[in-house]
C-alpha positions in Angstrom: 1.5 51.8 44.0 4.1 54.3 42.9 7.1 53.7 40.6 9.3 53.5 43.7 7.2 50.7 45.3 8.6 47.2 45.1 7.0 44.8 42.6 3.7 43.2 43.7 5.3 39.7 44.0 8.0 41.0 46.3 5.4 42.8 48.5 3.3 39.6 48.7 6.3 37.4 49.4 7.4 39.8 52.2 4.2 39.4 54.2 4.3 37.7 57.5 1.2 35.5 57.3 1.0 35.1 61.1 0.7 38.9 61.5 -1.5 39.8 58.6 -4.8 38.7 60.1 -7.0 41.2 62.0 -6.3 41.7 65.7 -9.9 42.4 66.5 -12.4 39.5 66.3 -15.4 41.0 68.0 -18.4 43.0 66.7 -17.9 46.5 65.5 -20.5 49.2 66.2 -20.5 52.7 67.6 -16.8 52.9 66.4 -15.9 50.4 69.2 -15.2 46.6 69.4 -17.5 44.3 71.4 -16.4 40.7 72.0 -19.2 38.1 72.6 -19.1 34.9 74.7 -20.1 32.8 71.7 -17.4 32.3 69.1 -16.8 30.3 66.0 -13.7 29.3 64.0 -12.8 30.6 60.6 -11.2 27.8 58.5 -8.7 28.4 55.7 -9.9 26.5 52.6 -6.3 26.4 51.3 -5.2 24.0 54.0 -8.2 23.2 56.2 -6.6 24.9 59.2 -8.2 27.3 61.7 -7.5 31.1 61.3 -8.8 31.7 64.8 -12.1 32.7 66.3 -14.7 35.3 65.5 -17.7 36.5 67.5 -21.3 35.4 67.0 -23.8 38.3 67.4 -26.8 37.5 69.6 -30.1 39.3 69.8 -28.9 41.7 72.6 -25.8 42.5 70.6 -27.9 43.2 67.5 -30.3 45.5 69.4 -27.4 47.5 70.8 -25.7 47.7 67.4 -28.9 48.9 65.6 -29.5 51.5 68.3 -25.9 52.8 67.7 -26.5 52.8 64.0 -29.7 54.7 64.3 -27.9 57.4 66.4 -25.2 57.5 63.7 -27.8 58.0 61.0 -29.2 61.1 62.7 -25.8 62.8 62.3 -24.7 61.3 59.0 -27.9 62.1 57.1 -27.3 65.8 57.8 -23.7 65.7 56.8 -23.2 67.7 53.7 -22.9 65.5 50.5 -19.6 67.0 49.7 -18.2 65.9 53.1 -19.7 62.4 52.6 -17.9 62.2 49.3 -14.6 63.3 51.0 -15.0 60.6 53.6 -15.5 57.9 51.0 -12.5 59.1 49.0 -10.4 58.9 52.3 -11.8 55.4 52.9 -10.7 54.4 49.3 -7.2 55.8 49.9 -6.9 53.7 53.1 -7.7 50.6 51.1 -5.0 51.2 48.6 -2.5 51.8 51.3 -3.2 48.3 52.7 -4.1 46.5 49.4 -1.6 43.6 49.7 -2.4 42.8 53.3 -6.2 42.9 52.6 -5.7 40.7 49.6 -3.8 38.2 51.6 -6.5 38.0 54.3 -9.1 37.0 51.7 -6.7 34.6 50.1 -6.2 32.8 53.4 -9.9 33.1 54.5 -11.9 32.6 51.3 -9.4 30.7 49.1 -9.1 33.1 46.1 -5.5 33.7 44.8 -3.8 36.6 46.5 -2.7 38.2 43.2 -6.3 38.5 42.0 -7.5 39.7 45.4 -5.3 42.8 45.0 -7.6 43.6 42.0 -10.6 43.2 44.3 -9.2 45.9 46.6 -8.7 48.2 43.6 -12.2 47.6 42.4 -13.6 48.4 45.9 -11.6 51.6 46.1 -12.7 52.6 42.7 -16.3 52.1 43.7 -15.9 54.2 46.8 -14.5 57.0 44.7 -17.2 56.7 42.1 -20.0 56.9 44.5 -18.2 59.6 46.5 -18.3 61.7 43.4 -22.0 61.0 43.0 -22.9 62.1 46.5 -24.4 65.4 45.3 -26.5 63.7 42.6 -29.4 62.6 44.9 -31.5 65.4 43.4 -35.2 66.0 43.2 -37.3 67.7 40.5 -39.6 70.6 40.1 -43.0 69.7 38.6 -44.8 72.6 36.8 -48.5 72.9 37.8 -49.4 76.6 37.4 -48.7 80.1 38.8 -50.3 79.4 42.2 -48.4 76.3 43.2 -44.8 75.2 43.6 -44.3 71.4 43.4 -41.0 69.7 43.9 -39.6 66.4 45.1 -36.9 65.7 47.6 -34.6 62.6 47.8 -33.9 61.5 51.4 -31.8 58.7 52.8 -33.6 55.6 54.1 -31.9 55.0 57.4 -30.1 51.9 58.7 -29.3 49.6 55.7 -28.3 46.0 56.2 -26.0 44.3 53.7 -25.4 40.5 53.8 -22.1 39.7 52.0 -21.3 36.4 50.2 -18.2 34.2 50.6 -16.8 34.5 47.0 -15.4 38.1 47.2 -16.0 39.1 50.9 -13.8 42.1 51.1 -14.7 43.7 47.8 -18.4 43.3 48.4 -18.2 44.6 52.0 -16.2 47.7 51.0 -17.6 48.6 47.6 -21.2 47.8 48.4 -21.1 50.2 51.4 -20.4 53.1 49.0 -23.8 53.8 47.5 -25.8 53.7 50.8 -23.2 55.9 52.6 -23.0 58.4 49.7 -26.8 58.8 49.8 -26.7 59.6 53.6 -27.6 56.2 55.0 -25.6 54.2 57.6 -24.8 50.5 57.1 -24.6 47.3 59.0 -22.5 44.6 57.3 -23.1 40.9 58.0 -20.0 39.2 56.6 -20.0 35.5 55.4 -19.4 33.1 58.2 -17.1 31.2 55.9 -14.8 34.2 55.5 -15.4 37.1 57.9 -11.9 38.2 58.6 -11.3 40.8 55.8 -14.4 42.7 56.8 -13.2 42.8 60.4 -9.9 44.2 59.1 -11.8 46.7 57.0 -13.5 48.0 60.2 -10.1 48.4 61.9 -8.9 50.4 58.9 -11.9 52.7 58.7 -12.4 53.3 62.5 -10.8 56.7 62.4 -12.2 57.7 59.0 -16.0 57.0 59.1 -17.9 58.6 62.0 -19.3 56.4 64.9 -22.4 54.4 64.0 -22.1 54.9 60.3 -20.2 51.7 59.4 -20.9 48.6 61.5 -19.9 44.9 61.3 -21.8 42.1 62.9 -20.4 38.6 62.4 -22.5 35.4 62.8 -24.4 32.7 60.9 -27.8 32.6 59.3 -29.6 33.5 62.5 -27.7 36.7 62.7 -28.7 37.6 59.2 -32.4 36.7 59.9 -32.4 38.9 63.0 -31.0 41.8 61.1 -33.5 41.4 58.2 -36.5 41.4 60.6 -35.2 44.1 63.0 -37.6 47.1 63.4 -34.7 49.5 62.8 -33.8 48.1 59.4 -34.8 50.4 56.6 -33.5 48.2 53.7 -31.8 44.8 53.2 -29.4 43.9 50.4 -28.1 40.5 49.7 -25.6 39.0 47.3 -26.2 35.3 47.5 -28.1 32.2 46.3 -31.7 32.2 45.1 -32.9 30.1 48.1 -31.2 32.6 50.5 -32.8 35.5 48.5 -36.2 34.0 48.8 -35.7 33.5 52.6 -34.6 37.2 52.9 -37.5 38.4 50.9 -40.1 36.4 52.9 -38.6 37.7 56.2 -38.4 41.3 54.9 -42.1 41.1 53.9 -43.1 40.9 57.6 -42.2 44.6 57.9 -42.5 45.5 54.2 -38.8 46.3 54.3 -37.3 47.1 50.8 -34.8 44.6 49.5 -32.1 44.5 46.9 -31.1 41.1 45.7 -28.2 40.1 43.5 -28.7 36.3 43.2 -27.5 33.4 41.2 -26.9 32.8 37.5 -26.8 29.9 35.0 -25.3 32.2 32.4 -24.9 31.4 28.7 -22.1 32.0 26.3 -23.4 31.6 22.8 -21.1 31.3 19.7 -22.3 31.6 16.1 -20.7 29.8 13.2 -18.7 32.8 12.1 -17.0 33.2 15.5 -13.3 32.2 15.7 -12.9 29.0 17.7 -9.8 30.3 19.4 -11.5 33.5 20.6 -14.6 31.6 21.8 -12.5 29.0 23.7 -10.5 31.8 25.4 -13.8 33.5 26.3 -15.4 30.3 27.6 -12.5 29.7 30.0 -12.2 33.3 31.1 -16.0 33.6 31.5 -16.1 30.7 33.8 -13.9 32.6 36.3 -11.9 29.5 37.1 -9.5 31.8 39.0 -11.9 31.8 41.9 -13.1 28.3 41.1 -16.2 29.4 39.2 -17.6 30.8 42.4 -19.2 33.8 40.7 -22.8 34.5 40.0 -21.8 35.9 36.6 -19.8 32.9 35.4 -20.8 31.7 31.9 -21.3 28.1 33.1 -23.2 27.1 30.0 -21.5 27.3 26.5 -23.7 26.9 23.4 -21.5 26.3 20.4 -22.8 26.2 16.8 -22.3 22.8 15.3 -20.0 24.2 12.6 -17.4 25.2 15.2 -18.4 22.8 18.0 -15.7 20.1 17.8 -12.8 22.5 17.2 -13.9 24.9 19.9 -14.6 22.2 22.5 -11.1 20.7 22.0 -9.6 24.1 22.6 -11.7 24.7 25.7 -10.7 21.3 27.2 -7.1 22.0 26.5 -7.1 25.4 28.1 -9.1 24.4 31.1 -6.8 21.5 31.7 -3.8 23.8 31.7 -5.1 25.7 34.7 -3.9 24.1 37.9 -5.0 25.0 41.4 -2.4 26.2 43.9 -2.0 27.6 47.4 -4.0 30.9 47.5 -1.3 32.7 49.4 1.3 32.4 46.5 1.8 35.1 43.9 2.0 32.7 41.0 -1.3 30.8 41.8 -3.9 31.1 39.0 -6.7 29.2 40.7 -7.5 28.9 44.4 -9.6 26.7 46.6 -13.4 26.3 47.2 -14.5 28.5 50.0 -15.7 25.8 52.5 -15.9 22.1 53.1 -19.7 22.1 52.7 -19.6 23.9 49.3 -16.7 21.7 48.2 -18.7 18.5 48.9 -21.7 20.0 47.1 -19.8 20.7 43.9 -18.2 17.2 43.9 -21.7 15.9 44.3 -22.8 17.6 41.0 -19.7 16.3 39.2 -20.2 12.7 40.5 -23.8 12.8 39.6 -23.0 14.0 36.0 -20.4 11.3 35.6 -22.8 8.6 36.9 -25.4 9.8 34.4 -22.9 9.3 31.6 -22.3 12.9 30.7 -19.1 13.1 28.6 -16.2 14.5 30.7 -13.5 16.2 28.6 -11.5 18.0 31.4 -11.0 17.8 35.2 -13.6 16.0 37.2 -11.8 15.6 40.5 -9.1 16.8 42.8 -5.6 17.8 41.8 -2.9 15.3 42.6 -0.5 17.8 44.2 0.3 16.5 47.7 0.8 20.1 48.9 -2.9 20.7 48.3 -4.1 17.5 50.0 -5.6 19.2 53.1 -7.4 22.0 51.2 -10.7 22.2 49.2 -9.4 22.0 45.6 -11.2 20.9 42.4 -9.8 20.8 38.9 -11.4 22.9 36.2 -14.1 20.6 34.9 -15.8 20.6 31.4 -18.7 18.4 30.4 -19.6 18.1 26.7 -22.7 17.2 24.7 -24.9 18.5 27.6 -28.6 18.4 27.1 -31.2 20.6 28.8 -32.6 17.9 31.0 -29.2 17.4 32.8 -28.7 18.9 36.3 -25.4 20.4 35.1 -27.4 22.3 32.5 -30.1 23.6 34.8 -28.8 24.2 38.3 -26.3 26.8 39.5 -23.3 24.7 40.7 -21.3 27.8 41.7 -18.1 25.9 41.1 -15.5 25.2 38.4 -17.9 23.2 36.1 -18.6 24.2 32.5 -21.5 22.6 30.5 -21.0 22.7 26.8 -23.9 22.1 24.3 -24.2 22.0 20.5 -26.8 24.0 18.6 -28.0 24.4 15.0 -31.5 25.9 15.2 -31.5 29.4 16.7 -35.1 29.3 17.9 -34.5 26.0 19.7 -31.2 27.3 21.2 -32.8 30.4 22.6 -35.6 28.3 24.1 -33.0 26.3 26.0 -30.9 29.4 26.9 -33.9 31.2 28.4 -35.5 28.0 29.8 -33.8 28.3 33.2 -35.0 30.3 36.2 -32.0 32.6 36.1 -31.3 35.7 34.0 -28.2 37.4 35.1 -25.6 37.6 32.2 -25.0 36.4 28.7 -22.0 36.5 26.4 -22.5 36.5 22.6 -19.8 35.7 20.0 -20.4 36.6 16.4 -19.0 39.0 13.7 -22.6 39.6 12.4 -23.9 42.8 13.9 -27.4 42.1 12.9 -27.3 38.7 14.6 -25.8 40.2 17.7 -28.4 42.9 18.1 -31.2 40.5 17.6 -29.7 38.1 20.1 -29.3 41.0 22.7 -33.1 41.4 22.5 -33.9 37.7 22.6 -31.6 36.6 25.4 -33.3 36.9 28.8 -30.5 38.4 30.8 -29.9 41.7 32.6 -26.3 42.2 31.4 -25.1 41.2 28.0 -21.6 41.2 26.5 -21.0 41.0 22.7 -17.5 39.6 21.8 -16.5 40.1 25.5 -17.2 38.5 28.8 -17.1 39.1 32.5 -16.1 42.7 32.5 -17.9 45.3 34.7 -17.9 49.0 34.0 -18.7 51.5 36.7 -21.7 53.5 35.6 -23.1 50.6 33.7 -26.1 49.1 35.7 -25.4 45.5 36.8 -28.3 43.2 37.8 -30.4 40.3 36.6 -33.8 39.3 35.5 -36.1 36.5 36.8 -34.7 34.7 39.8 -31.4 36.4 39.5 -32.4 39.3 41.6 -34.0 42.7 42.1 -32.4 46.1 41.4 -29.3 47.4 39.7 -25.8 48.1 41.1 -22.6 49.9 40.2 -24.4 52.9 38.8 -26.5 56.0 39.5 -29.5 53.6 39.7 -27.9 52.0 42.8 -27.3 55.4 44.5 -30.9 56.5 43.9 -32.3 53.2 45.1 -30.9 54.1 48.6 -33.2 57.2 48.7 -36.9 57.7 49.2 -38.8 60.3 47.1 -40.8 62.9 49.0 -43.3 65.2 47.1 -43.8 68.7 48.4 -46.6 71.2 47.3 -46.5 74.9 48.3 -49.6 76.9 47.6 -48.5 80.5 46.9 -50.4 83.4 48.4 
């Protein structure tokens, strides 16, 4: 935006919701659209209504798309890195020009508030610019051997890369996660989430005249489409952001052809507060870290809070008060702070966890059900929910709910606390709250997570590798590490005469 642009609220309010959705609903490959006979409906979680059909890719469609992508790779891999960077910067500029419209599509299709989805577009554009600037950093090395030999390494692109995108931030992940593979000289095939495919289709419309044919492709469908892409002989690498069970399935399928995988999977992340932490700060961090804005549907959400007994009662009361103040609203409205669950199936799953915890006698201090606003009656809404006095044996303490449910536990003995924190199969993020630098540094070493904040939570920084340990995934993103992971290393020896 420039200083002459109208305020964001006015731009959002001025949108015609009937005209903002993508006009194309087919498959996009070879820089052309291909409609299939089999269709499915995309349902808006905000009101349960249909947003229209989208195509389901069949095997013949996938074969043709992969052939087109392979042809695009033969040109794109030889495109100069500086030119690849220019294309990515132009792609980023196109996103910013259409930020409000793109945000509204995701608000309608995945349920996140439109105001926050504008930030998703900015994050995606920033990622494209970042990796566009790194396009010339896919460098090799020289290896000294002696006067009669020259040894060096080359970094080469992999080929056709498949990315399977989740439903929680569909546009941001489709756009931003295309950046590293494209910067490295690969081409990409995106499989959007069947729960919210429309923003990725609009992305293809916007990029059709910027990115060369075959370089950026979109195939919509369900799990069978993803499975066919993972096992396709043309696929050089598969990346997934999703659940642990889906990650395991992708890895098993990719193993048939020994296809490399990158996995950013689930989390049951801990926020830990020491006795010297200010209850007000910890409560704000616990609520912010839960990402209630998008209903806790974030792999990085700090869905377990461990509060030292000295500050437990005061902090818990503040957490409950602040969580209860957040009210869901229609995702398409500027002033909405919390949206809807992405799909009916996921909505039912989350409510199942909440009902199970209540039936087991877990103490509920906030939320626990639907909002009573009649305007939201037909959508998939759940109030921010906080359970207290949670013990490690409870399902809400062990399993990734991927919803607006925070489990709060009390601790006094640090060794026992770390055993519980590290006792789950996940290891994505952690948030540590203390004024004691020594305690913080020791905790950074002890906590089994790939990304740790101290007196902060949830923020990502381009250039800082993001990725988890254990069942939370394989590989690092948002950094030079991600770019280099989309290359293969070739060693060359030249014997001098």
